[in-house]
Steps between C-alpha positions, in 0.01 A plus 500: 500500500749534782353514848755694706447293813736486795773240473798359683300298753518122559282298269159413637273210426232547237239504775687767698541717190130475423407585859738798504365629170142461622576679826664788314202534269255491790695772681508720190130445429386555856638850549518656845205489736275359231582780254576471131839382374673712237606371160778718357534468124825667391542569127866582437629656178802305374551688173849596384485855633482360854862379474645808671257449789520122523702474822293773664170340397603160636627656822189714539269205439685289755481777759125529437466121532687497832280781632185307408631181658567687825145636485347154530410186309151611392598566138581315181715623213494464125797641305483530122773645277434626149679606182445459126643148502265387776213723612410270788781314676369378834782491754286453812141377485284594801749366755470571876723799554676355803663225294633706208873554470657815354502552125838418348666742259530213252118481486466859380673541163367806310439456128270602219215751490204590726162329434344666805139464383527130419686430824237686703212322330655160555583555866148625573357191329732278705395658830135487397524125431643443847221704651237297315663168588514590868133598497409172326678305775343698782826669601497853650546796271835681496570870477672532162768767446646525148828697485658594167865611506653642180748752369342579166196514278306231319658421163440137404152368587314287247196376695360775723401862451511801732120511521483126564744522792318803639174304496664204674649718774172684553307174523744340744520814715123485534550149642741633763839451335774761540723605209838670549729650235869584561688640203818681401359602161472862388119525492405272788161653571403520134552128452362393836195727467421365153503148644266591784736511799397725788739795532545430873634153414747623237854612576787608279861437596840593361676226303804463724600317818358755743177541308446125479573455870250772593237352270518158665504655847186691412342184359583316823327768707194490274495119512486514879205738483298280269581187702371667816180585315461141384569373852207705620282324245464804271579539130470858379542558126507875570809473720778743405815330623719806464274798440733799497776329701728363229862509614653337192316743277599798713862384473471474123352847473764651724781357288374602157785629289 
């Protein structure tokens, strides 16, 4: 696990580090005006076919991260990469968003196949454990947003099934979680629909620099919407983050050859 924390500052005493970490956690947990903090769980496809998009994905993610940091410190971030060699590599584990540094290109090295089902099942289980642990310690609930970003279809899972993932997503949505699916695959809605994603929270994008940039811009806009909802103390599992306004998808459709 590699927590992408900010660096380059003078060393602090152990006590100062602990106090700073505690303050950051309290700020992220508190939210604004007594609202709910947001926990973004980003599941990032690192399979071999992502190689042509690697620079654009890293740049898009870092732009999204900077946007969320400017929006406020009432959020935490988990980043998990997956491929057939490792279906669950935790890069960032529920860290306060204000203290996370940009993702380095050397941390995103595409390889292998796409165990999308296994990766989704594992990341939901991870977020669920955090939710349960927080409840057991009397900590406030977070608004959980799970975002899957991929360029292709499932082709290597060994643990989970389509129906099993659909049941998990349905169950967690009923508890107030939000699930988002961004994909450059051919049949984006067929795959996302089979897994139980709401159509208004699914968006296709073209697998090139412009398409990737527009996808992350659209994700940033949607992330701001859901954070405002959480700040007001509401979690709405019926929220359509994009509805019919899907700029990356419109771009893809307009450039079909």
